[in-house]
N, C-alpha and C positions, 0 to 999 in steps of 0.2 A: 297304091290308092284303097282306102277304106271309105267309111261314111265320111261324107264331106258336106259343107253348108255353102252353097254358090251365093244365096243371098236369102234374105227373109221368107221362110216358106217354099224354098227350092232347095233341093238336096241332092246328092250324088251316091250312088252305090257302086260297088265295083265286082259285087258278087251276090248270089242268093244269101250267104250268111251276112253280109252288111245290110240286105234289105230287111232280113228278120230282125237284126239289130236294132234297126231305124223302128220296127213294131214293138220292141221291148221298151225303146225309149217313149213311145205313144202310151202305152199302156197305163204308167201311173198318172197320166193325165186325163184318163177318161172317167166320166162319172155316169151314173145310171141314166139312162134316156139320151146318150149320145149316138149320133148316127154319122158312118163314115161310108160314102159312096166311092168305091174302089174302081177306077176307070182304066184301061189299059187294054191293049190287043192280047190274043192267046198266048200263054207263056211267058208273059212280062214280069210276073212277079207277084200278083195279089193274093195269091195263096201263101206265099213266103213271107209277106207282109204280116199277114193274120197269123201265121205260125208264131211270128215274135210277139204280137199283140196277146195271143193267148198265154205263152210261156211268161211274158211280162205281168200279166195279170196273176200269175201262180198257178195255172192249168196246165198239168204235165201230160194230158192225153195226146194222142195222134191227132194232128190237124191234116186234112185233106180237103179239097174242094167239094162241096157237095153237090157237084153238077146234077146228079140225077135223084139225090134226096132232096135237093132245094135249099134245105136248111141244116145246119149241125149247130147244137147248143154245147158250150164248152162251159161247164158250171163250176169247175173244180177251184176257182181263182176267187180274187178279191169280190168282182162282180161277175155275173153271168156274161157271157159273149155269145150273141147269136149271128151266125155266119150265113149268109143267104149267098147262093148263086143263082142269079135270075138268067143266065145265058139262054136257057132251053125255052123260056117263056117268050110268047110272040105277041099276047095280048094283055092288056091290063088287067081284063076280068080274071084272068088266070092267077093274079097275086093273091085272090081270097082263098084260093086252096094252099098257100105256101105257109099260112100261119104268121105273116110278117104283120099283119095288122093288129095281131095279140100282143106284139112286144115291141113294135116300132115307137121310139120315143118314150117308151115307160120304163119297160123292164131293162136291166143292163146296159149293155152297149150293143149296137148293131152294125155289123160290117156287110155292104152289100156289093157284091162283086156282079159287074153288069147293071148295076141299078140307075144307071144314068137316062137310060130309053124309058123308064117309068117315074121319072123325077115328077112329073104333074101329079101322078097319082099316090105319092108316097108323103113327103114332106118337104116344107119350106126351110126348115132347121136342120142344117147338115153340113158337115165338113168333107168337100170334094177331094179326093187323093188321085191325081193323076200321074200314072207311072208308065213312062215311055223309054224305048230303047235307046241308046247313044250310038250314032254311028260308028262305024269301024271299031267298035268295043263291044264284043258279041255279050259278055257278061254284066256289062255296065248300065245302069238305069238312072233316069232323072226322074225325081219324084217332088211333084209340085202339090202344094196345098192351097185349095180354093174355098175359103169359109163363106158360108150363106147363113146368116143370123148372127144374133149377137153371141150366143152360148159357142157356136162354131168359131167365131172371132177370139174368144177366150181360149178355147182349145188349141188353135192354130198358134197363140201366143205361147201357150206353156209348151207346146210341143217343141216350138223353135226355141225356147229357152232351154229345154232339155238337150236338144240336138247341139247347140252352142256350148254348154257344159261338157258334153261328152266328147265333143271335138278339141276342147281345149285342155281336156284332161288326158290325151292321148299322147 
């Protein structure tokens, strides 16, 4: 098994490498101002997806989860990628210290790990990316896109087309 398409906006991966490959397919679809909210449990692959996005944008720097720094900027590619990890935040007022309001929806693309907990304080226009484990397959993941807003709908359609083309080419 590799990267698969179960249905429109629903994909399967069988390894961390496949999850990164999905990120590489997402990257060319991104435009400045795009926001992706990555949702899923600890260790499910949110950072692997981000590694693929950064690589797909042309940034060759190391990507790790910014759990303690809260934000990492990957600006060596086609557009800047702002990678936020909001796991440690407990209150919405803490968002002000992260720098998120300076870039969200304006500069580059923003990928927010654990952003769903602050969705009301962030933006109405985003693409939800829900990553979950597949029962009885420890390395397999299900990735589902959930667009919110017109641009997010366009982005989800572009990603779906890219995945379809990739799967057909294998």
